[in-house]
C-alpha positions as CSV (number, residue, x, y, z in Angstrom):
1,M,-7.9,-87.6,29.4
2,I,-10.1,-84.7,28.0
3,R,-10.7,-85.6,24.5
4,I,-12.0,-82.6,22.1
5,V,-13.7,-84.8,19.2
6,D,-12.2,-83.6,15.6
7,Y,-14.6,-84.3,13.2
8,G,-13.7,-81.7,10.8
9,V,-15.9,-79.1,12.1
10,G,-14.9,-76.3,14.9
11,N,-11.9,-74.6,16.3
12,I,-10.3,-77.6,17.9
13,Q,-7.3,-75.4,19.0
14,A,-9.0,-72.8,20.9
15,F,-10.0,-75.5,23.2
16,L,-6.5,-77.2,23.6
17,T,-4.8,-73.5,24.1
18,L,-7.9,-72.7,26.9
19,F,-6.8,-76.1,28.9
20,K,-3.3,-75.8,28.4
21,R,-3.3,-72.4,30.2
22,L,-5.3,-74.2,33.0
23,G,-2.2,-76.5,33.2
24,V,-5.0,-79.4,32.1
25,E,-3.9,-82.1,29.9
26,A,-6.5,-82.2,26.7
27,K,-5.9,-83.5,22.7
28,R,-7.8,-84.3,20.2
29,A,-9.1,-87.3,19.0
30,A,-9.8,-87.8,15.2
31,T,-9.8,-91.2,15.4
32,P,-12.1,-94.1,17.5
33,A,-8.3,-95.1,18.9
34,E,-7.7,-92.0,19.9
35,L,-10.9,-91.5,21.8
36,A,-10.9,-94.4,23.7
37,D,-8.9,-93.1,26.9
38,A,-11.5,-90.4,27.2
39,T,-12.8,-89.5,30.6
40,R,-14.3,-86.5,29.3
41,L,-15.3,-85.3,25.7
42,I,-15.8,-81.6,24.0
43,L,-18.0,-82.0,21.1
44,P,-17.4,-78.3,19.4
45,G,-19.1,-77.1,16.1
46,V,-19.6,-74.3,14.1
47,G,-21.8,-73.4,11.2
48,H,-24.7,-75.4,9.2
49,F,-26.3,-78.1,11.2
50,D,-26.6,-80.1,8.6
51,H,-22.9,-80.0,7.4
52,A,-21.8,-80.6,11.1
53,M,-24.0,-83.7,11.4
54,Q,-22.8,-85.0,7.9
55,C,-19.0,-84.7,8.9
56,L,-19.5,-86.6,12.5
57,N,-21.7,-89.3,10.5
58,D,-19.1,-89.5,8.1
59,S,-16.0,-89.3,10.2
60,G,-15.9,-92.6,11.7
61,L,-16.5,-91.6,15.5
62,R,-20.2,-91.5,15.5
63,A,-20.5,-95.3,16.8
64,T,-17.5,-95.0,19.4
65,L,-19.0,-91.8,20.8
66,E,-21.8,-93.3,21.4
67,E,-20.4,-96.6,23.3
68,L,-18.7,-94.2,25.2
69,V,-21.6,-91.9,26.3
70,F,-24.0,-94.2,26.9
71,V,-22.2,-97.7,27.7
72,K,-19.3,-95.8,29.8
73,K,-20.9,-92.8,30.8
74,V,-18.2,-90.6,29.8
75,P,-19.2,-87.1,30.3
76,I,-19.5,-84.8,27.5
77,I,-20.0,-81.1,26.7
78,G,-21.0,-79.9,23.1
79,I,-20.5,-76.4,22.0
80,C,-22.6,-73.9,19.9
81,V,-23.5,-76.1,17.2
82,G,-22.3,-79.2,18.9
83,M,-25.0,-78.5,21.9
84,Q,-27.6,-78.0,18.7
85,M,-26.3,-81.4,17.3
86,L,-27.5,-83.3,20.8
87,A,-31.2,-82.5,19.9
88,D,-33.3,-84.7,17.4
89,S,-33.7,-82.3,14.4
90,S,-33.2,-78.8,13.5
91,D,-34.9,-75.9,11.7
92,E,-31.5,-75.3,9.7
93,G,-31.6,-78.6,8.1
94,V,-33.4,-82.3,7.5
95,L,-30.8,-84.6,8.6
96,P,-31.7,-85.8,12.0
97,G,-29.7,-85.0,15.3
98,L,-28.0,-87.5,17.7
99,G,-31.4,-87.3,19.7
100,W,-29.3,-87.7,23.2
101,I,-31.0,-84.9,24.6
102,P,-35.0,-84.8,23.4
103,G,-35.8,-81.5,21.7
104,R,-35.5,-79.8,18.4
105,V,-33.5,-76.6,17.7
106,R,-35.7,-73.6,16.4
107,A,-34.9,-70.6,14.4
108,F,-35.2,-67.1,16.5
109,T,-36.5,-65.7,12.9
110,N,-39.5,-68.3,13.3
111,I,-40.9,-66.9,16.8
112,P,-43.4,-64.3,15.9
113,D,-42.6,-61.9,18.9
114,L,-39.0,-61.9,17.7
115,A,-39.8,-60.0,14.3
116,G,-37.3,-57.0,13.8
117,M,-34.8,-58.4,16.4
118,P,-31.4,-58.2,14.6
119,M,-29.8,-61.7,13.7
120,P,-27.3,-63.5,14.6
121,H,-28.1,-63.1,18.4
122,M,-24.3,-61.8,19.0
123,G,-22.3,-60.8,22.2
124,W,-22.1,-61.0,26.0
125,N,-25.5,-61.9,27.5
126,E,-26.3,-63.1,31.1
127,L,-27.3,-66.6,32.4
128,A,-29.9,-67.6,35.0
129,P,-28.5,-71.1,36.0
130,S,-30.4,-73.9,37.4
131,S,-29.5,-74.5,41.4
132,K,-29.4,-78.0,40.3
133,S,-26.7,-78.1,37.5
134,S,-23.4,-78.6,38.9
135,L,-21.7,-76.8,35.5
136,F,-22.7,-73.8,37.8
137,D,-21.1,-74.4,41.0
138,G,-18.6,-71.7,42.7
139,D,-18.9,-68.1,41.3
140,L,-21.3,-69.1,38.3
141,K,-24.4,-69.4,40.2
142,E,-25.3,-65.2,40.4
143,R,-25.6,-64.6,36.7
144,P,-22.5,-65.0,34.9
145,E,-22.1,-63.6,31.6
146,F,-21.3,-65.4,28.6
147,Y,-20.6,-64.9,25.0
148,F,-23.1,-65.6,22.0
149,L,-23.3,-66.0,18.3
150,H,-25.9,-67.6,17.2
151,S,-29.7,-67.7,14.9
152,Y,-30.9,-70.9,16.3
153,F,-31.9,-72.3,19.8
154,F,-32.5,-75.6,21.6
155,D,-35.4,-76.2,22.8
156,P,-36.1,-79.4,24.7
157,I,-39.3,-81.6,25.1
158,D,-38.7,-81.5,28.9
159,S,-37.7,-78.2,30.5
160,A,-36.0,-80.0,33.3
161,D,-33.4,-80.9,31.2
162,I,-32.6,-76.8,30.7
163,A,-29.6,-75.8,33.1
164,A,-29.5,-72.3,32.2
165,Y,-31.8,-69.5,30.5
166,A,-30.7,-66.5,28.8
167,N,-33.0,-63.8,27.0
168,Y,-33.0,-62.9,23.7
169,G,-36.5,-61.4,23.2
170,I,-37.4,-64.6,25.0
171,D,-35.8,-66.6,27.5
172,F,-34.3,-69.8,25.9
173,A,-32.1,-72.8,26.6
174,A,-28.7,-71.6,26.9
175,V,-27.5,-74.4,28.5
176,V,-29.1,-78.3,28.9
177,S,-28.2,-81.3,30.8
178,R,-29.6,-84.5,31.3
179,G,-27.2,-86.4,33.5
180,H,-23.8,-86.6,32.3
181,I,-24.7,-84.8,28.7
182,H,-24.3,-81.2,28.6
183,G,-24.8,-78.4,25.8
184,V,-23.9,-74.7,25.8
185,Q,-25.3,-72.8,23.3
186,C,-22.9,-69.6,24.2
187,H,-19.2,-70.4,23.6
188,P,-17.3,-70.8,27.1
189,E,-13.6,-70.5,25.2
190,K,-14.7,-66.8,24.9
191,S,-15.9,-65.7,27.8
192,H,-12.9,-65.1,30.0
193,H,-13.1,-66.4,33.9
194,W,-16.9,-67.1,33.3
195,G,-16.0,-69.9,30.5
196,V,-12.9,-71.1,32.4
197,Q,-15.0,-71.8,35.6
198,L,-17.8,-73.6,33.6
199,F,-14.9,-75.9,32.0
200,K,-13.4,-76.4,35.6
201,N,-16.8,-77.6,36.8
202,F,-17.5,-79.8,33.8
203,I,-13.9,-81.7,34.3
204,E,-14.1,-82.0,38.1
205,R,-17.4,-82.7,38.6
């Protein structure tokens, strides 16, 4: 069962609609009991890093999530701020992140070479996938395009955790993967057939 983590942040319905269109069963999970049958997990997120982390911490779901991810090895993918939450910390706030993929979320505006770039980074952008990532099997190997809306980017400590780059004045990690833990800064649920294929790869591999 695909479970979409409902901790009060993120457009859960957009993911449910997409999976229904694919003919794939997916349900929201707002309690630890509803997470119990998960074979795949989606961690959505929008808005401010600290707000998202506080909502997750207050939801009562975090301990069960960590058991599923680290004990039962259930694959998980974080979307947008859900990806940023996988990091240790963020320029956007003071709360610690989950720390599941070591690194820090950085503001584009703190990069001197990006002075004058419009913020947020919004619109369609090509990805340069790593050949080692199963998320990009099929027609995603050749410069797929995804929709972005963000002012912060994940800067992992280990570059081996970067599954795909995008460029917005600098090359930045658009997708990170460490084993069965994944995060995407873009919005696959808004990215037409490229987003559909990415979710299919996540589900099937």
